[in-house]
N, C-alpha and C positions, 0 to 999 in steps of 0.2 A: 186882194188877199194879202194879209200881213205875214211877215216871216218872223219866226221866233228867233231870238238871239240866244245862242248857247254861251254858257259861261263855265269857266273852270277855275277852281279855287283850291289852293293847297292849305290844308288845315294842320296847324301845328300846336294849337292850344286845346287842352282837354275840355274846356268849357264849350268851345265851338264844336268839338267832336260830339259832345253830349247834346248840343242843340240840333244836330242833324237827325236825332232819333225819330221825331214824328214824320219827317220826309222819308227816312229809311223804311219805317214801317209801311208807309203807303206804297213805296216801290216794291218791297218784299211781298206784300199781300197781292200785288198785281202779277207776280211771276208764278205761273203754274209749276215751275220746276224748282222753286225755292225750297231750301232745306232749313230745319231749325238752326243749324250751325251757321247760316248766313243771316240770321235775324239779329236785330239790335239787342234783343233779350239775351242772346248768347254772347255776341261779340263785344258789346260795350263793357259788361262786367269782366269778361275775359281780359280785355285790354287793361282795365284798371288794376286787375290782380297780377297779371303776368307780363306786362309790357317791359321789354328789355331795355328800353331807352326812350329817346325822343320820339314823339308822335309825328308821323308824316302820312297824311291821308289826302287823297285827291277827290274832290267833290265836283261833279258835273251836274248841270241843270239848265233849264230854260228860264229866262227872265219871268218873274211872276210865280215860279214854282219854289 
């Protein structure tokens, strides 16, 4: 049995933040308790419109995801 390698990345670039959208949608759709306010459709435009300063997002995932 192989073990998945977890990785953590700090995202500070808006283009990298936008690139997370497809992965975010997949995760959001798999969560039965997800709300519209947690979706990338809501939060990505919100951040672009109202961000008070530098972007600092932490992204976690498994290799290959």
